[in-house]
PLY file of the C-alpha trace (Angstrom):
ply
format ascii 1.0
element vertex 627
property float x
property float y
property float z
element edge 626
property int vertex1
property int vertex2
end_header
31.13 -31.83 42.66
34.88 -31.36 42.92
37.09 -29.64 40.82
38.71 -32.40 39.48
35.62 -34.08 38.64
34.70 -30.84 36.83
37.71 -30.72 34.75
37.76 -34.19 33.91
34.14 -33.74 32.41
35.29 -30.81 30.32
35.42 -31.24 26.65
36.38 -29.57 23.65
34.83 -30.35 20.70
35.20 -28.89 16.98
32.04 -27.39 15.27
30.21 -29.16 12.41
31.94 -28.32 9.04
28.90 -26.54 8.33
28.70 -24.31 11.33
32.54 -23.56 11.02
31.59 -22.37 7.52
28.68 -20.37 8.96
30.81 -18.73 11.66
33.56 -17.67 9.42
30.91 -15.68 6.96
29.12 -14.40 10.01
32.49 -12.91 11.42
34.41 -11.57 8.60
31.36 -10.10 6.82
30.04 -6.72 7.07
26.63 -5.83 8.45
24.29 -2.94 8.37
22.17 -4.18 10.86
24.42 -6.07 13.69
21.58 -5.19 16.22
19.61 -8.15 14.90
21.65 -10.52 17.09
19.48 -9.32 20.09
16.36 -9.89 18.36
17.27 -13.31 17.58
18.49 -14.16 21.16
15.34 -12.77 22.59
13.16 -14.83 20.52
15.05 -17.65 21.32
14.89 -17.12 24.98
11.22 -16.41 24.18
10.50 -19.98 22.71
12.23 -21.46 25.49
9.64 -19.88 27.98
7.07 -20.70 25.88
8.04 -24.49 25.90
8.62 -24.33 29.57
5.07 -23.33 30.18
3.53 -26.08 27.81
5.89 -28.56 29.41
5.12 -27.49 33.24
1.48 -28.25 32.43
2.30 -31.91 31.87
4.86 -32.72 34.25
4.55 -33.31 37.60
8.04 -31.69 39.30
10.14 -29.24 37.24
13.18 -27.62 38.58
12.88 -24.29 39.73
9.02 -24.10 39.44
8.90 -21.10 41.22
10.62 -18.85 39.07
8.73 -16.34 37.51
8.73 -16.53 33.63
10.97 -13.73 32.04
13.81 -12.30 30.16
16.69 -10.36 31.79
19.59 -8.29 29.90
22.05 -6.74 31.92
24.99 -4.54 30.27
28.32 -3.94 32.13
30.16 -1.03 30.34
33.54 -1.64 32.29
33.71 -5.22 31.13
31.96 -4.43 27.91
29.58 -7.50 28.14
25.94 -8.05 27.48
24.20 -10.92 29.38
20.79 -12.47 28.20
18.95 -14.50 30.62
15.80 -16.62 30.43
13.92 -18.88 32.96
12.80 -21.05 30.11
13.15 -24.98 29.57
16.84 -25.00 29.51
19.11 -27.43 27.93
21.02 -30.43 29.22
24.75 -31.14 28.06
23.60 -33.13 24.66
21.08 -30.51 23.95
23.76 -27.70 24.42
25.89 -29.77 21.69
23.15 -30.53 19.36
21.51 -27.17 19.31
24.88 -25.06 19.37
27.30 -27.31 17.44
25.37 -28.18 14.29
23.20 -26.89 11.81
20.30 -29.30 11.75
18.82 -30.23 8.24
20.75 -26.94 6.74
23.96 -28.41 5.02
23.11 -28.14 1.68
25.45 -26.89 -0.73
22.74 -24.18 -1.98
22.58 -22.98 1.68
26.02 -22.17 1.51
26.19 -20.94 -1.97
23.43 -18.41 -1.13
25.07 -17.63 2.19
28.35 -16.58 0.28
26.72 -14.87 -2.33
24.96 -12.60 0.26
27.83 -11.81 2.10
29.74 -10.55 -1.08
26.78 -8.27 -1.72
26.83 -6.86 1.77
23.42 -7.65 2.54
21.41 -8.39 5.71
22.65 -11.68 6.08
21.18 -12.24 9.68
17.29 -12.95 9.15
17.66 -14.05 5.96
19.07 -17.52 6.22
17.83 -18.29 9.87
21.28 -18.39 11.73
19.41 -17.33 14.92
22.14 -17.90 17.88
25.43 -17.41 15.75
24.35 -13.89 15.31
25.90 -13.21 18.61
29.38 -13.43 16.86
29.00 -10.58 14.77
29.49 -8.59 17.98
31.10 -11.33 20.20
34.75 -12.16 20.82
33.54 -14.86 23.25
30.22 -16.28 23.78
29.30 -18.05 26.98
26.08 -20.11 27.46
25.16 -21.41 30.94
22.00 -23.44 30.97
20.05 -25.62 33.04
17.27 -28.21 32.00
13.76 -28.13 33.59
14.39 -31.82 34.23
15.15 -32.60 37.67
18.19 -34.71 37.49
19.98 -32.18 35.24
23.13 -30.49 36.95
23.56 -27.48 34.48
26.29 -27.17 31.72
28.50 -24.42 30.56
29.11 -23.99 26.54
31.70 -21.48 25.54
33.30 -20.56 22.14
35.44 -17.88 20.57
33.81 -18.80 17.22
37.26 -20.15 15.77
35.86 -23.44 15.00
35.50 -25.12 18.46
33.77 -25.01 21.77
33.77 -26.50 25.14
31.18 -27.96 27.24
31.73 -28.53 31.09
29.40 -29.03 34.25
27.87 -25.98 35.45
26.59 -26.83 38.80
24.64 -24.34 40.88
22.89 -22.35 38.21
19.12 -21.89 37.99
16.79 -23.24 35.55
17.13 -21.71 32.11
19.81 -20.19 30.04
22.15 -17.40 30.63
24.14 -16.10 27.68
27.09 -14.19 28.29
28.40 -11.93 25.21
31.87 -10.37 25.60
31.95 -7.60 22.78
34.33 -7.02 20.18
35.92 -3.74 20.25
34.02 -2.16 17.58
30.64 -3.33 19.32
30.95 -1.57 22.43
28.01 0.52 21.84
25.75 -2.51 22.50
27.27 -2.35 26.18
24.88 0.31 26.90
21.43 0.14 28.60
19.69 3.04 26.50
20.87 1.19 23.11
19.63 -2.09 24.26
16.12 -0.62 25.33
15.84 1.12 21.79
16.61 -2.19 20.20
14.23 -4.27 22.42
11.12 -1.29 21.69
12.16 -1.90 17.57
11.91 -5.51 17.57
10.47 -7.23 20.56
8.00 -4.78 21.90
5.24 -7.29 21.82
6.98 -10.59 23.13
4.82 -12.05 25.61
6.99 -12.46 28.52
8.46 -9.80 30.49
11.91 -8.27 29.15
14.00 -6.41 31.81
16.88 -4.22 31.04
18.37 -3.30 34.39
15.76 -4.38 36.04
13.26 -2.11 33.84
10.41 -3.89 32.13
10.68 -2.76 28.76
8.17 -4.31 26.61
5.23 -2.51 28.59
2.59 -2.53 25.36
0.20 -5.74 24.70
0.11 -7.59 21.59
-3.21 -6.28 21.25
-3.80 -8.03 18.04
-3.46 -11.41 19.78
-6.32 -11.17 22.21
-10.22 -11.37 21.44
-11.87 -8.37 20.14
-14.64 -9.00 22.96
-12.29 -8.44 25.82
-10.72 -5.05 24.35
-11.88 -1.76 25.37
-12.02 1.35 22.39
-9.55 3.26 24.97
-7.16 0.11 24.76
-7.45 0.19 20.78
-6.80 3.94 20.54
-3.80 3.77 22.76
-2.28 0.94 20.84
-2.81 2.72 17.63
-1.12 5.82 18.88
1.96 3.65 19.75
2.38 1.62 16.62
1.49 4.61 14.15
3.47 7.31 16.28
0.27 9.25 16.39
-1.75 11.76 18.41
-5.07 11.70 17.21
-7.48 8.88 17.30
-8.11 6.38 14.38
-11.24 6.77 12.21
-11.73 3.18 11.34
-10.03 -0.12 12.80
-9.74 -3.62 11.55
-9.29 -6.45 13.96
-9.51 -10.20 12.27
-7.89 -13.30 12.52
-7.71 -16.09 10.05
-6.45 -19.88 10.16
-6.68 -20.29 6.34
-5.18 -20.36 3.82
-2.65 -19.53 6.34
-2.73 -18.30 10.23
-2.83 -14.31 10.38
-3.63 -12.26 13.20
-3.97 -8.40 12.15
-4.97 -5.23 13.68
-5.05 -2.26 11.36
-6.21 1.39 11.70
-7.20 4.11 9.41
-5.75 7.45 10.59
-8.27 10.76 11.07
-6.57 12.40 8.33
-4.57 11.95 5.19
-1.10 13.71 5.67
-0.99 13.67 1.73
-3.72 15.96 1.29
-2.08 18.43 3.61
1.29 18.22 1.44
3.39 16.36 3.40
4.55 14.32 0.71
4.20 10.78 0.03
3.20 8.84 2.73
5.49 6.01 3.73
3.84 2.33 4.71
2.69 2.18 8.20
2.11 -1.56 8.81
4.46 -3.55 10.16
4.96 -7.44 9.91
5.34 -9.66 12.90
6.03 -13.64 13.38
4.89 -14.80 16.89
5.31 -11.35 18.44
8.79 -10.52 17.07
9.35 -7.92 14.43
10.24 -9.15 10.58
9.79 -6.15 8.67
9.05 -2.65 10.29
6.77 -0.53 8.22
6.72 -3.19 5.62
6.64 -2.00 1.86
5.92 -5.99 0.76
3.28 -7.14 3.01
0.26 -4.94 1.70
-0.11 -3.24 -1.68
1.10 0.26 -2.16
-2.35 1.98 -2.13
-2.87 0.88 1.09
0.09 2.65 2.35
-2.12 4.95 4.67
-2.96 2.17 7.06
-1.05 1.92 10.67
-1.22 -1.31 12.39
0.36 -4.92 12.55
-0.06 -7.98 10.86
1.36 -11.42 12.61
1.62 -14.67 10.97
3.33 -17.47 12.58
3.22 -19.42 9.19
6.31 -16.97 8.34
9.70 -18.28 9.27
10.92 -16.08 12.01
14.27 -15.23 10.21
13.18 -13.99 6.49
14.67 -10.88 4.90
13.09 -8.26 3.44
14.70 -9.39 -0.01
13.09 -12.65 0.63
9.79 -11.36 1.33
9.41 -9.79 -2.05
9.49 -13.45 -3.63
7.59 -15.12 -0.89
4.42 -17.05 -1.73
3.20 -16.74 1.86
3.67 -12.85 1.64
1.54 -12.69 -1.52
-1.22 -14.97 0.55
-1.29 -12.58 3.28
-1.36 -9.35 1.01
-4.54 -11.13 -0.71
-6.20 -11.82 2.36
-5.69 -8.88 4.43
-6.56 -6.54 1.49
-9.61 -8.41 0.74
-10.52 -8.24 4.45
-10.27 -4.47 4.61
-11.97 -4.18 1.53
-14.91 -6.44 2.81
-14.89 -3.86 6.09
-14.87 -0.89 3.71
-18.39 -2.14 2.01
-19.70 -2.86 5.29
-19.17 0.45 6.67
-20.43 2.04 3.37
-23.60 -0.01 3.79
-24.27 0.40 7.66
-22.22 3.63 8.32
-22.71 5.72 5.20
-21.67 9.09 6.83
-18.51 7.32 8.16
-17.70 6.09 4.81
-18.37 9.45 3.14
-15.88 10.75 5.93
-13.31 8.20 4.85
-13.76 8.48 1.16
-13.26 12.24 1.33
-10.02 11.63 3.03
-8.57 8.60 1.69
-10.61 7.88 -1.73
-7.51 9.25 -3.91
-5.97 5.53 -2.34
-8.95 3.45 -3.57
-8.59 5.34 -6.59
-5.05 4.36 -7.24
-5.70 0.99 -6.29
-8.32 0.70 -8.95
-5.65 1.80 -11.65
-2.42 -0.47 -10.10
-4.52 -3.66 -8.67
-6.17 -5.78 -11.07
-6.49 -8.56 -8.21
-9.08 -6.00 -6.25
-10.15 -4.09 -8.97
-13.70 -5.32 -8.75
-14.12 -4.87 -5.15
-12.53 -1.47 -5.16
-14.90 -0.61 -8.01
-17.72 -0.92 -5.60
-16.19 1.32 -3.24
-15.42 4.44 -5.37
-17.69 7.48 -5.15
-18.58 10.83 -7.57
-21.04 13.42 -7.65
-23.75 12.53 -10.79
-26.32 14.71 -12.54
-29.06 13.38 -10.62
-27.46 13.97 -7.24
-27.46 17.45 -5.08
-23.98 19.32 -5.11
-21.55 17.48 -2.53
-24.01 14.14 -2.65
-21.72 11.30 -3.75
-23.36 8.33 -5.27
-21.92 4.71 -5.92
-21.64 2.81 -9.15
-24.03 0.22 -7.66
-26.50 3.26 -7.21
-26.05 4.49 -10.71
-26.73 0.95 -11.90
-30.08 0.72 -10.20
-31.58 3.84 -11.62
-30.55 3.13 -15.34
-33.02 3.79 -17.88
-34.64 0.80 -19.23
-32.33 -0.21 -22.21
-29.50 1.67 -20.83
-26.44 -0.59 -21.32
-23.41 1.99 -20.47
-22.46 4.10 -17.61
-21.64 7.39 -18.72
-19.21 10.15 -17.03
-17.77 13.41 -18.09
-14.71 15.48 -16.22
-14.62 18.65 -15.34
-12.69 21.32 -13.01
-15.85 21.51 -11.19
-19.70 20.85 -11.33
-20.43 24.13 -12.52
-18.09 24.06 -15.28
-19.29 20.46 -16.23
-22.85 21.75 -16.35
-22.43 25.05 -18.16
-20.69 23.09 -21.00
-21.61 21.39 -24.18
-21.08 17.73 -23.06
-24.16 17.05 -21.12
-26.73 18.80 -23.15
-27.64 15.23 -24.62
-27.98 13.81 -21.61
-30.00 16.64 -19.68
-32.59 16.08 -22.86
-32.86 12.35 -22.40
-32.73 12.66 -18.87
-29.77 10.44 -18.78
-27.72 10.45 -15.72
-24.07 10.95 -16.06
-21.28 10.97 -13.63
-19.26 13.98 -12.87
-15.30 13.17 -12.54
-13.79 16.05 -10.89
-10.36 15.08 -10.67
-8.18 14.52 -13.33
-7.05 10.92 -12.50
-10.76 9.88 -12.50
-10.85 9.25 -15.94
-7.59 6.97 -15.80
-9.63 4.95 -13.15
-12.64 4.38 -15.19
-10.60 3.52 -17.96
-8.50 0.72 -16.16
-11.99 -0.27 -14.14
-13.59 -0.59 -17.97
-16.77 -2.57 -17.23
-18.80 -2.54 -13.79
-21.58 -4.82 -13.44
-21.50 -5.94 -17.10
-22.24 -2.25 -17.98
-19.34 -0.56 -20.06
-18.12 2.78 -18.93
-18.11 5.35 -21.41
-16.76 9.19 -21.43
-19.21 11.82 -22.82
-16.49 13.18 -25.02
-16.13 10.10 -27.37
-16.83 10.69 -30.90
-18.51 7.39 -31.16
-20.85 8.12 -28.48
-24.56 6.48 -29.30
-27.42 7.91 -27.20
-31.15 7.09 -27.65
-32.94 8.65 -30.32
-35.69 11.80 -29.32
-39.10 11.29 -30.93
-41.78 13.23 -28.97
-43.70 15.82 -30.08
-41.99 18.69 -28.09
-38.55 17.60 -29.88
-40.30 17.79 -33.22
-41.93 21.36 -32.35
-38.57 22.46 -30.98
-36.83 21.37 -33.92
-39.25 22.92 -36.29
-38.76 26.43 -34.57
-34.75 25.85 -34.98
-34.41 24.23 -38.13
-30.93 22.63 -38.94
-29.23 23.34 -42.26
-30.07 21.47 -45.04
-28.29 18.30 -45.62
-26.31 19.60 -48.67
-25.46 23.18 -47.00
-24.34 21.05 -43.73
-22.11 18.63 -45.87
-20.41 21.58 -47.79
-19.80 23.61 -44.74
-18.02 20.89 -42.90
-16.12 19.98 -45.90
-14.97 23.57 -45.65
-14.27 24.06 -42.26
-12.04 20.85 -42.26
-10.19 22.38 -45.12
-9.69 25.56 -42.88
-8.61 23.69 -39.88
-5.96 21.35 -41.72
-4.27 19.00 -39.59
-5.92 20.39 -36.26
-8.97 18.59 -36.68
-9.44 14.69 -37.97
-12.83 15.38 -39.01
-15.55 18.27 -38.99
-18.90 16.68 -38.38
-22.32 17.62 -38.05
-23.41 16.62 -34.67
-25.85 14.47 -33.03
-25.92 15.38 -29.62
-25.64 19.13 -29.53
-28.74 21.04 -28.39
-27.54 24.45 -27.24
-23.81 24.94 -27.91
-22.55 25.72 -31.43
-19.53 23.22 -31.54
-18.07 20.58 -29.21
-14.37 18.76 -29.69
-14.49 14.94 -29.39
-12.13 12.27 -29.29
-12.49 9.94 -32.05
-11.08 6.68 -31.05
-12.53 6.86 -27.38
-9.53 5.30 -25.95
-8.20 8.54 -24.44
-10.50 11.37 -22.87
-9.65 14.97 -22.73
-8.96 14.74 -18.99
-6.49 11.93 -19.55
-4.77 14.08 -22.09
-4.49 17.13 -19.80
-3.01 14.79 -17.37
-0.27 13.42 -19.41
0.34 17.23 -21.13
1.04 18.12 -17.57
3.68 15.33 -17.06
5.58 16.78 -20.11
4.15 15.14 -22.94
3.33 17.53 -26.05
0.25 17.89 -28.14
1.56 15.99 -31.09
1.80 12.92 -28.83
-2.37 12.83 -28.91
-3.58 12.94 -32.38
-6.03 15.18 -33.90
-9.73 15.49 -32.46
-12.80 15.91 -34.37
-15.07 18.73 -34.16
-18.72 18.51 -34.37
-20.86 21.27 -34.72
-24.48 22.07 -34.31
-26.17 22.94 -37.72
-29.35 24.34 -36.13
-27.31 26.97 -34.04
-27.47 30.55 -35.04
-23.89 31.23 -35.15
-22.94 28.04 -37.47
-25.96 28.81 -39.84
-24.84 32.37 -39.77
-21.49 31.32 -40.61
-22.51 29.36 -43.74
-23.86 32.75 -44.70
-20.71 34.73 -44.01
-18.72 32.22 -45.96
-20.40 33.30 -49.26
-19.98 36.93 -48.49
-16.31 37.34 -46.51
-14.58 34.14 -46.47
-11.29 35.50 -44.94
-13.36 36.49 -42.02
-15.48 33.44 -42.11
-12.06 31.32 -41.84
-11.38 33.39 -38.69
-14.54 32.74 -37.06
-13.97 29.14 -37.96
-10.61 29.03 -36.07
-12.30 30.87 -32.96
-15.09 28.17 -32.80
-12.54 25.57 -32.92
-10.34 27.26 -30.14
-13.43 27.86 -28.17
-14.68 24.22 -28.17
-10.84 23.42 -27.35
-10.96 25.80 -24.21
-14.50 24.10 -23.25
-12.68 20.70 -23.48
-10.15 21.90 -21.40
-7.20 21.41 -24.07
-6.32 25.02 -24.98
-2.33 25.19 -24.94
-1.30 28.30 -25.91
-3.91 31.25 -26.10
-1.57 34.16 -27.62
-3.01 33.69 -31.04
-6.73 32.84 -29.92
-6.64 36.06 -27.85
-5.38 38.25 -30.83
-7.91 36.71 -33.21
-10.58 37.43 -30.74
-9.73 41.15 -30.44
-9.87 41.29 -34.47
-13.09 39.61 -34.44
-14.51 42.16 -31.84
-13.38 45.18 -33.80
-14.70 44.03 -36.92
-18.05 43.70 -34.98
-18.06 47.16 -33.41
-17.05 48.83 -36.61
-20.08 47.18 -38.60
0 1
1 2
2 3
3 4
4 5
5 6
6 7
7 8
8 9
9 10
10 11
11 12
12 13
13 14
14 15
15 16
16 17
17 18
18 19
19 20
20 21
21 22
22 23
23 24
24 25
25 26
26 27
27 28
28 29
29 30
30 31
31 32
32 33
33 34
34 35
35 36
36 37
37 38
38 39
39 40
40 41
41 42
42 43
43 44
44 45
45 46
46 47
47 48
48 49
49 50
50 51
51 52
52 53
53 54
54 55
55 56
56 57
57 58
58 59
59 60
60 61
61 62
62 63
63 64
64 65
65 66
66 67
67 68
68 69
69 70
70 71
71 72
72 73
73 74
74 75
75 76
76 77
77 78
78 79
79 80
80 81
81 82
82 83
83 84
84 85
85 86
86 87
87 88
88 89
89 90
90 91
91 92
92 93
93 94
94 95
95 96
96 97
97 98
98 99
99 100
100 101
101 102
102 103
103 104
104 105
105 106
106 107
107 108
108 109
109 110
110 111
111 112
112 113
113 114
114 115
115 116
116 117
117 118
118 119
119 120
120 121
121 122
122 123
123 124
124 125
125 126
126 127
127 128
128 129
129 130
130 131
131 132
132 133
133 134
134 135
135 136
136 137
137 138
138 139
139 140
140 141
141 142
142 143
143 144
144 145
145 146
146 147
147 148
148 149
149 150
150 151
151 152
152 153
153 154
154 155
155 156
156 157
157 158
158 159
159 160
160 161
161 162
162 163
163 164
164 165
165 166
166 167
167 168
168 169
169 170
170 171
171 172
172 173
173 174
174 175
175 176
176 177
177 178
178 179
179 180
180 181
181 182
182 183
183 184
184 185
185 186
186 187
187 188
188 189
189 190
190 191
191 192
192 193
193 194
194 195
195 196
196 197
197 198
198 199
199 200
200 201
201 202
202 203
203 204
204 205
205 206
206 207
207 208
208 209
209 210
210 211
211 212
212 213
213 214
214 215
215 216
216 217
217 218
218 219
219 220
220 221
221 222
222 223
223 224
224 225
225 226
226 227
227 228
228 229
229 230
230 231
231 232
232 233
233 234
234 235
235 236
236 237
237 238
238 239
239 240
240 241
241 242
242 243
243 244
244 245
245 246
246 247
247 248
248 249
249 250
250 251
251 252
252 253
253 254
254 255
255 256
256 257
257 258
258 259
259 260
260 261
261 262
262 263
263 264
264 265
265 266
266 267
267 268
268 269
269 270
270 271
271 272
272 273
273 274
274 275
275 276
276 277
277 278
278 279
279 280
280 281
281 282
282 283
283 284
284 285
285 286
286 287
287 288
288 289
289 290
290 291
291 292
292 293
293 294
294 295
295 296
296 297
297 298
298 299
299 300
300 301
301 302
302 303
303 304
304 305
305 306
306 307
307 308
308 309
309 310
310 311
311 312
312 313
313 314
314 315
315 316
316 317
317 318
318 319
319 320
320 321
321 322
322 323
323 324
324 325
325 326
326 327
327 328
328 329
329 330
330 331
331 332
332 333
333 334
334 335
335 336
336 337
337 338
338 339
339 340
340 341
341 342
342 343
343 344
344 345
345 346
346 347
347 348
348 349
349 350
350 351
351 352
352 353
353 354
354 355
355 356
356 357
357 358
358 359
359 360
360 361
361 362
362 363
363 364
364 365
365 366
366 367
367 368
368 369
369 370
370 371
371 372
372 373
373 374
374 375
375 376
376 377
377 378
378 379
379 380
380 381
381 382
382 383
383 384
384 385
385 386
386 387
387 388
388 389
389 390
390 391
391 392
392 393
393 394
394 395
395 396
396 397
397 398
398 399
399 400
400 401
401 402
402 403
403 404
404 405
405 406
406 407
407 408
408 409
409 410
410 411
411 412
412 413
413 414
414 415
415 416
416 417
417 418
418 419
419 420
420 421
421 422
422 423
423 424
424 425
425 426
426 427
427 428
428 429
429 430
430 431
431 432
432 433
433 434
434 435
435 436
436 437
437 438
438 439
439 440
440 441
441 442
442 443
443 444
444 445
445 446
446 447
447 448
448 449
449 450
450 451
451 452
452 453
453 454
454 455
455 456
456 457
457 458
458 459
459 460
460 461
461 462
462 463
463 464
464 465
465 466
466 467
467 468
468 469
469 470
470 471
471 472
472 473
473 474
474 475
475 476
476 477
477 478
478 479
479 480
480 481
481 482
482 483
483 484
484 485
485 486
486 487
487 488
488 489
489 490
490 491
491 492
492 493
493 494
494 495
495 496
496 497
497 498
498 499
499 500
500 501
501 502
502 503
503 504
504 505
505 506
506 507
507 508
508 509
509 510
510 511
511 512
512 513
513 514
514 515
515 516
516 517
517 518
518 519
519 520
520 521
521 522
522 523
523 524
524 525
525 526
526 527
527 528
528 529
529 530
530 531
531 532
532 533
533 534
534 535
535 536
536 537
537 538
538 539
539 540
540 541
541 542
542 543
543 544
544 545
545 546
546 547
547 548
548 549
549 550
550 551
551 552
552 553
553 554
554 555
555 556
556 557
557 558
558 559
559 560
560 561
561 562
562 563
563 564
564 565
565 566
566 567
567 568
568 569
569 570
570 571
571 572
572 573
573 574
574 575
575 576
576 577
577 578
578 579
579 580
580 581
581 582
582 583
583 584
584 585
585 586
586 587
587 588
588 589
589 590
590 591
591 592
592 593
593 594
594 595
595 596
596 597
597 598
598 599
599 600
600 601
601 602
602 603
603 604
604 605
605 606
606 607
607 608
608 609
609 610
610 611
611 612
612 613
613 614
614 615
615 616
616 617
617 618
618 619
619 620
620 621
621 622
622 623
623 624
624 625
625 626
């Protein structure tokens, strides 16, 4: 083609009005992640390659059919340019004008109102509104696009613009199939004319693009998108290497979940459970480790939105082609599709855990010991998955050996006939619980009781509330109702240790309440105690002693929680002796009452200030040795 003919066919055209407005916002607004322009261009190139691959299956002849399908990126530090070239489907003259000179279906007032608002707030504009190719003008003084269609009759054309309101299109004969984008960088964007910088951007956003991306002839995206392959063709070694790459890890994963779903939306996910929980090691709160992709292109690295926070220990990838490629982190929070992904992936992971617990109990126990705290957090914070999580939590119990864990399902399966409640009690250790007064009545009745050894456990049971239609009840409740004991052995034992008569017990409890004053709500004769003289219980049953201890540790004072009930064992020698002592030496008996109360508070884990109690105990001891 002659120079005269080429010049004659060169046209200068104005951008569509909406494009002018868009370019003005893009060019004159400030951004914190301008590097996203390269992600956009690489994504467009990958789309063009994919379109060509499909088109070539149906076309008998395509131009330059021998060319390999790849993306090449070249930088020129002297000329301060970046060139992105693909061998994809290409564009003819009409497609260049239509694709780069207009915004299809996006010219509404709402679109630009939102766009301008985002620019004023200095948010991540690119990626939020899908401006795609125009992102190049964030870093470019001038953009040249040379493209030749796959069609045999196309000659190739060149599109050029400085982003100032117009563009030119001219013939560009002699070029290869595909698209080449040449970006002449602004003065404040020269950092992008650096191959190392470009490689880092590609590895962050486009590591898993399915076509080779070459920077200065080096293939940068060398890791396969393993989640897109069939599970049957992937070896354990490949999974482990992929985990180390996405999790920045040196260990091997404890568990993995690899699945694909088509409904309610298209999802492919590959998730890993690490070998150890770094929060237990004192390294602070774990940051989320699952990244969100759309068709292998990064949308949100280590997303805080895609999964509930209690699953932050997971590492891996979730890819959904149903998400718009250019969705922002802010928009993710309100996106209904993201909520569906959250629900689907969380449920699938919990299902996998349930299967592991059933088929590989030793592996699940290992998982629970490392990551059980996260599942407990889920019970407290995630109503949607609470029932599923309830089946996965594990504790020691009075029916199991020390260190052996049981599920709530197992507890329910061996409940006594007529038992309607699941009982639990918190303590610092199994030994402390079994030496305390709270399980005496359960031991006597052969009732299983769950031992909760972590202060948060009572919050977990409080939020769970009910499991398998059985109410979860703490043993330190004041309104606890246990089956009556009527066997002959019990009757004989009570005959050996007779209780105070009803009138004496009533008088003693009333006097003890007067002595203790506002420290207690009531002093009552206990129906549960067997060997201990007294016990502190929670009258309303809404807050356990463990929950109160945890809230006190967070800075809330004793007055926030209200008085407790003190229950006394009217068959215990100390209590019967107290009734007699009251008649002989009431002031000293009052000291004994205070000591009984403090001892019961210590056993409940609620003793706050010990100095007065220690001083009193010495006075009582001195009285004993002097008598």
